[in-house]
N, C-alpha and C positions, 0 to 999 in steps of 0.2 A: 258583356264585360261592364263592371261597375266603374263609373267615372267618379273620381274624387276631386273636388274642387275646393279652393280656398274661400272661406267666408270672411268678409272684410267689414270694417267699420266705415263711417262716412268719410274718413281721411284716407281710404284705400290701404289700410293696414290690416294684415291678416290677423284674425282673432281665433279661428279654429278651422278645421276641415270637416267636410261631410260629403255625402253622395250628391250628385247633381239632382237626382230625383227628390231627395229630401229638401234641398235648398229651394227648388221650385215649389214644392208642396207647401212649405212654411214661409215662403217669400223672404228668404235670407238675402242680404246684400251680397252680390257676387260680381265677378269680373267677366267681361266679354270683349271680343274683337270683331270689327267689321273691316272687310277688305274690298275696295273697289279696284278692279282690274281695268286699266286704261291703255288703249292702244295708241299707235303713233298719230292717229287723227283725232285723239282725245275723246273717242267714243268710250263708253263705259259698258262693260259686260254685266248684264243682269241675268240672274237665274230665276226660273219659275219654280217655286217650291213644289215638292212632290205632293201628289193628291192625298197621300196617307198621313201627312203632317198634322199634328194636333192644332197648331197655331197657324193661321193664315194659309191654308192649303191653296195651291194654284196661284197665289199672288206672287208678284215680282219681288225679288229680294236682292240684297247686295251680292256681289260676285261670290264671296265666301264670308262666312261668319260662324262664330261659335264661342263657347265658354273657354275661359282660361283654366287649365287644369292646375291641380295643387303643385306648388313650387315651380310653376312655369311663368316666364315673363310674358308680357303682352306681345312683344316682338316675336318670340318663339311660337306663341299660340297663333299669331297671324300667319306665319310661315307654315305651320302644321295644317291649319284649316285650308289654306290655299292648295297645299299638296293633296290633302285628303279629298277635297271636293272637286278640284279641277285638274289635278295632276301637274300643277305648275310648281316649279322650284326656282328660287332666286331670292333676291333681297326685297324687302318691303320697306316703305318709308312712312313713318308715323306722321299723320297730319294734325290731329287734334284730339283732346279727350272728349268723351261723350258720356252723359249720364241720363238714364231714363229708368223710371220706376225703381225696381230693386237691383239695378245693375250699374256698374261703373265700367266704362270701356274706353277703347281707343280706336280711332279710324285710321286705316292704313291705305296706301296706294301701292299697287304693283304695276310696273311698267311692262306691258306686253309687246312683243314684236312677232311678226308673222313667221319667224323661224321656230317658234316654240310649239310644242305639241300640247293641245288642249283636249281633255276628256272630262266627262262628268261622272260623278258618283250616282249611279242609277237609282239607288234607293232613297236618295236625298233630293234629287233634282229632276224635274220633268224635262226641261229644255233650257237652253241658254240663247241669248241674243245680244248683239252689240247695238247700243242705242246712242244716238247723238245727243248732245246737250239740248238741242231744240226739241227732240222727240221726248226726252225725259221731262222737260219743262211743260210740254203739252199734257203729258199724262198726269203730272202733279197738279196742274191747274184745272184740267177738265175731268180726269178720271182717277182721283187719288186712291179710291178703293181698290184699284188694280194692284196697288203697291203695299207691301207689308208696312204697318205704321212705323216700326222701328227704322225701316229703310228710308222713309220720308224724313225722319229726324237726321239720319246720317247724310242724306243728300243735301239737306239744308246746311249742315256743317261743311260739307265738301264745297258747296257753292261759295260760302263766305270765305273759306280758307284758300281755295284754289282758283276760283273763277273771277271773283270780284275783289280780290285783295289788291290794294293800291300800293 
């Protein structure tokens, strides 16, 4: 199935639409969402990217993430990606805008509780694991190459907006 996404300008205004493949090939500016799933102990669910992924195979990644489809809001895209990748439904809370390379995005938090059913999209994700803030900090400081570079950026935003906010 061909995915159609909005191509945007630097002000996050839609200028036209094209396929996701063309936007990546030609480096058009496009939208994305990152979702961190956080449990009651404030652990974060990380996924290990599938070994067949073109970018950063087998590296740790945000709980869920993806492109915003044409005519879709950031909020709706975050909910869709969460349901597609982890089978989780519910509300997400926007934390902060993120910008990297040819993408403008938003970081969201989903509050998980142990009554929810969690499953993975097997062709996208190798495995998942709950990591404490201390474990993530250790990986970031000692083994950053284990984590997809874009997730390092999102983790930095999460820390500033959720952990160290005064």
